[in-house]
C-alpha positions in Angstrom: 34.1 8.9 19.0 31.9 10.5 16.5 28.4 9.0 16.0 27.7 7.5 12.5 25.5 9.8 10.4 23.6 6.9 8.8 20.3 6.4 10.5 20.3 2.7 10.8 23.9 2.0 12.1 22.7 2.7 15.7 19.6 2.5 17.7 17.0 -0.2 18.3 16.7 -2.5 15.3 13.2 -3.7 16.1 12.0 -0.2 16.4 13.5 0.7 13.0 11.9 -2.3 11.5 8.4 -1.6 13.0 8.4 2.1 12.1 9.8 1.6 8.5 7.3 -1.2 7.9 4.2 0.5 9.2 4.9 3.7 7.3 5.7 2.0 4.0 2.5 -0.1 4.3 0.3 3.0 4.2 1.3 3.6 0.6 0.7 0.0 -0.3 -2.7 -0.1 1.2 -4.0 2.5 -1.2 -2.7 0.5 -4.2 -4.2 -2.8 -3.0 -7.4 -1.0 -2.0 -8.1 -0.2 -5.7 -8.7 -3.8 -6.7 -10.4 -4.6 -3.4 -13.0 -1.9 -3.7 -13.6 -2.8 -7.3 -14.4 -6.3 -6.4 -16.5 -5.4 -3.5 -18.8 -3.1 -5.4 -19.1 -5.6 -8.3 -20.0 -8.3 -5.8 -23.0 -6.1 -4.7 -24.5 -6.7 -8.1 -25.1 -10.3 -7.0 -23.8 -12.1 -10.1 -21.0 -14.6 -9.5 -19.8 -14.3 -13.2 -19.0 -10.6 -12.7 -16.8 -11.2 -9.6 -15.2 -14.2 -11.3 -14.5 -12.0 -14.5 -12.8 -9.4 -12.3 -10.7 -12.1 -10.7 -9.4 -13.4 -14.1 -8.8 -10.0 -15.4 -7.0 -8.9 -12.2 -4.3 -11.7 -12.9 -3.5 -9.9 -16.3 -3.5 -6.4 -14.8 -1.2 -7.6 -12.0 1.3 -8.9 -14.6 1.4 -5.5 -16.3 1.8 -3.7 -13.0 4.7 -6.0 -12.0 6.6 -5.0 -15.1 6.3 -1.3 -14.3 7.3 -1.8 -10.7 10.7 -3.1 -12.0 11.0 0.2 -14.0 10.0 2.2 -10.9 12.9 0.6 -9.0 15.4 1.4 -11.8 14.0 5.0 -11.8 14.5 5.4 -8.1 18.0 3.8 -8.0 19.5 5.5 -11.1 18.0 9.0 -10.3 18.9 8.8 -6.6 22.7 8.1 -7.4 22.8 11.2 -9.6 20.9 13.4 -7.2 23.3 12.2 -4.4 26.3 13.3 -6.5 24.6 16.7 -7.1 24.1 15.9 -10.8 20.6 17.3 -11.2 20.7 17.5 -15.0 21.9 14.0 -15.2 19.1 12.9 -13.0 16.5 14.6 -15.2 18.2 13.0 -18.3 18.0 9.5 -16.9 14.5 10.1 -15.7 13.5 10.9 -19.3 15.0 7.7 -20.6 13.3 5.6 -17.9 10.0 7.3 -18.6 10.3 6.7 -22.3 10.9 3.1 -21.8 8.0 2.8 -19.4 5.6 4.3 -21.8 6.8 2.2 -24.6 6.6 -1.0 -22.5 3.0 0.2 -21.4 1.9 0.4 -25.0 3.5 -2.9 -26.0 2.2 -4.9 -23.0 -1.2 -3.2 -22.9 -1.6 -3.7 -26.6 -0.6 -7.3 -26.6 -3.1 -8.3 -23.8 -5.8 -6.1 -25.5 -5.5 -8.0 -28.7 -5.1 -11.4 -27.2 -7.5 -10.9 -24.2 -9.9 -13.7 -25.2 -7.1 -16.2 -25.5 -5.5 -15.2 -22.2 -8.9 -15.5 -20.4 -9.3 -19.0 -21.9 -5.7 -19.8 -20.8 -6.5 -18.9 -17.3 -9.6 -21.1 -17.3 -12.4 -18.6 -18.0 -15.2 -19.7 -20.2 -18.6 -18.5 -21.6 -20.0 -15.4 -20.1 -17.2 -15.0 -17.5 -14.7 -15.0 -20.3 -16.6 -12.4 -22.3 -17.0 -10.1 -19.2 -13.3 -10.5 -18.4 -12.3 -9.5 -21.9 -14.6 -6.5 -21.7 -13.2 -5.3 -18.4 -9.6 -5.7 -19.8 -10.3 -3.8 -23.0 -11.4 -0.8 -21.1 -8.6 -0.8 -18.5 -5.5 -1.9 -20.7 -5.5 1.3 -22.9 -4.3 3.1 -19.8 -1.3 0.9 -19.2 1.1 3.6 -20.5 -0.5 6.0 -18.1 -0.1 3.6 -15.2 3.5 2.9 -16.1 4.4 6.6 -16.3 2.6 7.2 -13.0 4.7 4.4 -11.3 8.1 5.6 -12.5 7.2 9.3 -11.5 6.4 7.8 -8.1 9.9 6.2 -8.1 11.4 9.6 -9.1 9.7 11.4 -6.3 11.3 8.8 -3.8 14.7 9.4 -5.4 14.4 13.0 -4.5 13.5 11.8 -0.9 9.9 13.1 -1.3 8.2 10.1 0.1 5.2 12.1 1.2 4.2 13.2 -2.3 4.9 9.8 -3.6 2.5 8.3 -1.0 0.0 11.0 -1.7 -0.1 9.8 -5.4 -1.1 6.3 -4.4 -3.5 7.6 -1.9 -5.1 9.7 -4.6 -5.4 6.6 -6.8 -7.2 4.6 -4.1 -9.4 7.6 -3.1 -10.6 8.3 -6.6 -11.3 4.6 -7.3 -13.5 4.5 -4.1 -15.4 7.6 -5.0 -15.9 6.7 -8.7 -17.0 3.0 -8.1 -20.4 3.6 -6.5 -21.2 6.6 -8.8 -20.4 4.7 -12.0 -21.5 1.2 -11.0 -24.7 2.1 -9.3 -25.4 5.8 -9.9 -25.1 5.6 -13.7 -25.9 1.8 -13.8 -22.7 0.9 -15.8 -22.1 -2.2 -13.8 -18.8 -3.9 -14.8 -18.0 -1.2 -17.2 -18.3 1.3 -14.4 -15.8 -0.5 -12.3 -13.3 -0.5 -15.2 -13.8 3.1 -15.8 -13.3 3.9 -12.2 -9.9 2.1 -12.5 -9.1 4.3 -15.5 -9.9 7.3 -13.5 -7.8 6.2 -10.6 -4.8 5.7 -12.9 -5.1 9.2 -14.3 -5.4 10.6 -10.8 -2.1 8.8 -9.8 -0.3 10.1 -12.8 -1.5 13.7 -12.2 -0.5 13.7 -8.5 2.9 12.2 -9.1 3.8 14.2 -12.3 2.8 17.6 -11.2 5.2 17.8 -8.2 8.0 16.7 -10.5 7.2 19.5 -12.9 6.7 22.2 -10.2 9.4 21.3 -7.7 12.1 19.3 -9.3 12.5 20.8 -12.8 10.6 18.2 -14.7 12.3 16.0 -17.3 15.2 16.7 -19.7 14.5 17.0 -23.5 14.6 13.5 -25.2 18.0 12.8 -26.7 18.4 9.7 -28.8 22.2 9.4 -28.2 21.8 9.7 -24.4 18.8 7.3 -24.6 20.9 4.6 -26.4 23.7 4.9 -23.6 21.0 4.7 -20.8 19.4 1.5 -22.0 22.1 -0.8 -20.5 22.2 0.7 -16.9 18.4 0.9 -16.9 17.9 -2.7 -17.8 20.8 -3.7 -15.6 18.6 -2.8 -12.7 15.1 -3.1 -14.2 15.8 -6.5 -15.8 16.3 -8.5 -12.6 13.7 -6.5 -10.9 11.1 -7.2 -13.6 12.0 -10.9 -13.7 11.6 -11.2 -9.9 8.3 -9.2 -9.9 6.6 -11.1 -12.8 7.2 -14.4 -11.0 4.3 -13.6 -8.6 1.6 -13.0 -11.3 2.9 -16.2 -13.0 2.2 -18.1 -9.7 -1.2 -16.5 -9.4 -2.1 -17.5 -12.9 -1.1 -21.2 -12.0 -3.4 -21.1 -9.1 -6.3 -19.3 -11.0 -6.1 -22.0 -13.7 -6.2 -24.8 -10.9 -9.2 -23.1 -9.2 -11.2 -22.5 -12.5 -12.6 -26.1 -13.0 -14.4 -25.8 -9.6 -16.7 -23.2 -11.0 -17.2 -19.4 -11.1 -18.3 -19.3 -7.3 -14.9 -20.8 -6.3 -13.1 -18.3 -8.7 -15.1 -15.5 -7.1 -14.0 -16.7 -3.6 -10.3 -16.9 -4.7 -10.7 -13.4 -6.2 -11.7 -12.1 -2.7 -8.7 -14.0 -1.2 -6.3 -12.5 -3.8 -7.4 -9.0 -2.8 -7.8 -9.6 0.9 -4.3 -11.1 1.3 -2.3 -8.0 0.4 -4.6 -5.8 2.5 -4.4 -8.1 5.5 -0.6 -8.5 5.2 0.4 -5.2 3.7 2.8 -4.6 6.6 4.8 -7.8 5.7 4.7 -6.8 1.9 6.2 -3.5 3.0 8.7 -5.1 5.3 10.9 -6.3 2.4 11.4 -2.8 1.2 11.6 -1.3 4.7 14.3 -3.7 6.0 16.4 -3.4 2.9 18.0 0.1 3.7 18.6 -1.2 7.3 20.5 -4.3 6.0 22.2 -2.2 3.3 23.7 0.4 5.6 25.1 -2.1 8.1 26.4 -4.2 5.3 28.1 -1.1 3.9 29.7 -0.5 7.4 30.7 -4.2 7.4 28.8 -4.6 10.6 27.8 -8.3 10.0 26.6 -9.1 13.5 24.1 -6.3 13.1 23.1 -7.5 9.7 22.4 -10.9 11.1 20.5 -9.5 14.0 18.3 -7.4 11.5 17.3 -10.6 9.8 16.4 -12.3 13.0 14.3 -9.5 14.2 12.7 -9.0 10.9 11.6 -12.7 10.9 10.4 -12.3 14.5 8.4 -9.3 13.5 6.9 -11.4 10.7 5.9 -14.1 13.1 4.2 -11.8 15.6 2.3 -9.8 12.9 1.1 -13.1 11.2 -0.2 -14.4 14.5 -2.1 -11.3 15.1 -3.6 -11.1 11.6 -4.4 -14.8 11.8 -6.7 -14.1 14.7 -8.4 -11.1 13.0 -8.9 -13.1 9.7 -10.4 -16.1 11.6 -12.7 -13.9 13.6 -14.1 -12.0 10.6 -14.1 -14.7 7.9 -17.9 -15.1 8.1 -18.4 -11.3 7.9 -16.1 -11.0 4.8 -18.0 -13.8 3.0 -21.3 -12.1 3.7 -20.1 -8.7 2.5 -19.0 -10.1 -0.8 -22.2 -12.3 -1.2 -20.1 -15.5 -1.7 -22.0 -18.7 -2.5 -21.2 -22.0 -0.7 -17.9 -22.7 -2.6 -16.6 -19.3 -2.1 -17.4 -19.2 1.6 -15.7 -22.6 2.0 -12.6 -21.0 0.5 -12.7 -18.0 2.9 -13.0 -20.3 5.8 -9.9 -22.5 4.8 -8.0 -19.3 4.1 -8.6 -17.9 7.5 -8.0 -21.2 9.2 -5.0 -22.7 7.5 -3.6 -20.4 4.9 -3.3 -17.3 7.0 -0.8 -18.7 9.5 1.3 -20.1 6.7 1.9 -16.6 5.3 4.7 -16.4 7.9 6.8 -18.3 5.3 6.1 -15.9 2.6 7.2 -13.2 5.0 10.4 -15.0 5.7 11.0 -15.3 2.0 10.4 -11.6 1.5 13.0 -10.8 4.2 15.5 -13.2 2.6 15.0 -11.6 -0.8 15.5 -8.2 0.7 18.8 -9.5 2.2 20.1 -10.8 -1.1 19.2 -7.6 -2.9 21.0 -5.5 -0.4 24.0 -7.9 0.0 25.0 -7.7 -3.6 23.5 -11.1 -4.5 20.1 -10.1 -6.4 20.2 -13.2 -8.6 19.6 -15.2 -5.4 16.4 -13.3 -4.9 15.3 -13.9 -8.6 15.9 -17.6 -8.5 14.1 -18.1 -5.1 11.1 -16.0 -6.2 10.8 -18.0 -9.5 11.1 -21.2 -7.6 8.5 -20.1 -5.2 6.0 -19.3 -8.0 6.7 -22.4 -10.1 8.1 -25.5 -8.4 6.8 -24.1 -5.1 3.3 -23.8 -6.5 2.5 -26.1 -9.4 2.9 -29.6 -7.7 1.3 -28.4 -4.4 -1.8 -27.0 -5.9 -2.2 -30.1 -8.1 -2.0 -32.4 -5.0 -4.2 -30.0 -3.2 -6.8 -30.2 -5.9 -6.8 -33.9 -6.0 -7.1 -34.3 -2.2 -9.1 -31.4 -1.2 -10.8 -29.7 -4.1 -10.7 -25.8 -4.3 -9.7 -25.5 -0.7 -6.9 -27.8 -1.2 -5.6 -25.6 -4.1 -5.3 -22.5 -1.8 -3.7 -24.6 1.1 -1.3 -26.1 -1.4 -0.3 -22.6 -2.6 0.6 -21.6 0.9 2.2 -24.8 1.9 4.6 -24.6 -1.2 6.3 -21.5 0.4 7.6 -23.6 3.4 10.5 -25.2 1.5 11.6 -22.1 -0.3 11.4 -19.9 2.8 13.6 -22.4 4.7 16.1 -22.4 1.8 16.0 -18.7 1.6 16.7 -18.2 5.3 19.5 -20.7 5.2 21.0 -19.0 2.3 20.9 -15.6 3.7 22.5 -16.6 6.9 25.2 -18.6 5.2 25.9 -15.6 2.9 26.4 -13.3 5.9 28.7 -15.9 7.6 30.6 -16.2 4.3 31.2 -12.4 4.3 32.1 -12.2 7.9 34.7 -15.1 7.6 36.2 -13.6 4.4 35.1 -16.6 2.2 33.1 -14.2 0.0 34.1 -10.9 -1.4 31.1 -8.4 -1.0 32.3 -6.5 -4.1 32.6 -9.4 -6.5 30.3 -11.7 -8.5 27.5 -13.8 -7.0 29.3 -17.3 -7.3 30.6 -17.9 -3.8 31.1 -20.9 -1.6 28.3 -20.9 1.0 29.4 -24.2 2.8 32.0 -24.1 5.5 35.4 -25.5 4.2 36.3 -28.9 5.4 39.4 -29.0 7.8 42.5 -30.6 6.5 43.3 -33.8 8.3 46.2 -33.1 10.7 48.3 -36.1 9.7 47.5 -36.5 6.0 50.4 -37.3 3.7 50.7 -35.8 0.2 50.1 -38.2 -2.6 53.2 -39.0 -4.8 
């Protein structure tokens, strides 16, 4: 019998999961490293208001980036389909349409937050000097929102061509430029907070250059803009980008809820939470990457209708999440004091880092389970499940828990409550994903039809029931 050509239909599942997750995490590290490095160098100035301002501003920037990630997903999917069919001209045309939308949204979102930056900072809980510093930081970085948006969709286009190396190089360039410019601008030229913002601007320009140039040199660039084609492309673009954007922006909404809950405890607490917000994706970047890495494995086996292997992929992905979380829990707890020292955190901030390392880190397992479940829904033709769970996690799964946490445990209670809120949604996501696979396997759900399916097992008919007359 001929062996299947698709990579993930055979071989050891755990090896596929580990290799895909570790390789994908390399690109993510460089993206997360930009904010981490910014905050680190700012903290060396020894002023808690500066670190808090970067923390507040980071929530707004995260929101903008979440929108462009949705467009990057649309670029990758739509261009890849056309490239796969050998329609290179069509791929360049759809790429032009996606890039146009990305630049327009970058202008609109960046302009909106630039104008209303003071109001947004106050809404998040910033006040006084911290608010003014946050506004200043945002108003330097936000004009480059269209640059960042175009860089992200160019990265998606490189991935659509299968050029993962150059796509990763673009994110590595972004992190590297930021790391070089930060000390030069912040300390060498004594620009302080403005220097950190300008370093982020330089990093975004570097990412655009390193993602756009390969497209122009190796893949024929973009097609000329055509308004008629553009109008036809809007529907398919937002058919993919719409749900992806809705799913992605749920996370910064949840972050905003937590930031607002932390704010009443003072700038020192906000600075500590800002460190946690940047330390988390660095520490758990492999789990963040897992959702993207496990998706193709699930998708290929689902396409082959190998439902036992799909089910086993989910189980092993969750087992991998558990093992990695345990390892990182130990690392974070062993180094929490060192981290607090490096960022010069005061008592409130140090306390947050301690409780993060002790109680929050192990609970990240449930976030990982939710990530895997969402990847399953996206690749089992039920993306709406993923959107609903992500919004549930970042609203109902955060707001009441952080409120109770603040009442019972102060600022540490807020971060513990944020983590604890994931438990219920993760269990629900896990249950739904396995029920969905069972529904497909038993024929109770059609994989090619809409998302409304019966996930519960049908009740058996009583053997001696009589019809009602």
